[in-house]
N, C-alpha and C positions, 0 to 999 in steps of 0.2 A: 504493500498500498503506498503511495506516496503522499506527501503532506507538502502543499503549495507554500504553507507558511515557512516550515522546514528549508523548503527547497529554496525561496526569495533569500531569506537571511545568509543563508551559505554561500549563496552566489555573491551577496551584498559584499560579503567578508573577503571574499575571492579575488572580486573586483577591484575594490581598493587596493589589497595585497599584491595583485600583480599588475596595477597601475602604477603602484608606489616601486615596485624591483625594478621596470622599465624608466623609473623618471618621467612619466608623464603627468603632465598637469592636467585637472580637467580639460581645460580648453582643448589641448592637442591631442586628448582623446576622445574629444567631441570633432575635433576635424577628419581622425583616423574612422570613426564610426560613425558619421551622420547622426548622433544622437546629442541633443543638447547638452551643454554644459550642466545645466541646473537641474535636468531630467538624470544625470548620473548624478550628481551631487546629492540629489534626494533619494536614490537606489542606495548609496552608498550608507547615508545617513538612516537608514529604515524607514522613509517617511513615504516610500513608494512599495506597495507589495502586489499590485497588479502592473505588471510588466508583459507587453504582445513578446511574441515570439518572435517578430522581426528585431525589436531590440534587442531581445537575449541574443539572439543570433549576429546581429552586426557588434555588440560589445563582447562576445565569446570569440568572433574573428579577428575582432582588433587585437586581444590580447592572448589570444591562443590557450582560451579555457575551452576543457573537454565537458559540454553540456551530458552527453552522455555518462560519461564518468561521475559525474555531478548528480545526476539522478540515481544512477546507482547505489551509491554512498547512501543518500539520504532516503532509498527505498531499505538498505540494509539498518540504516541507524533506526527505523520504525520499527523493523521486524524485531528488533530485541527486547 
């Protein structure tokens, strides 16, 4: 069973970590992903919990985040 809340929180943490590891500003990630800097900021700070699949793909592709692996990890944590 998948939990959307768990997934979004995990995605937000990973998004910030990957962005900081790559020394990308919010504005630079916005340029790369075509997602507004303010929207990225709100995701990272837990202020947005309904993220479209398009935004997930754009951000994941820009930062090389494996969505399949994240889904599996969230499912595994829910099975425990």
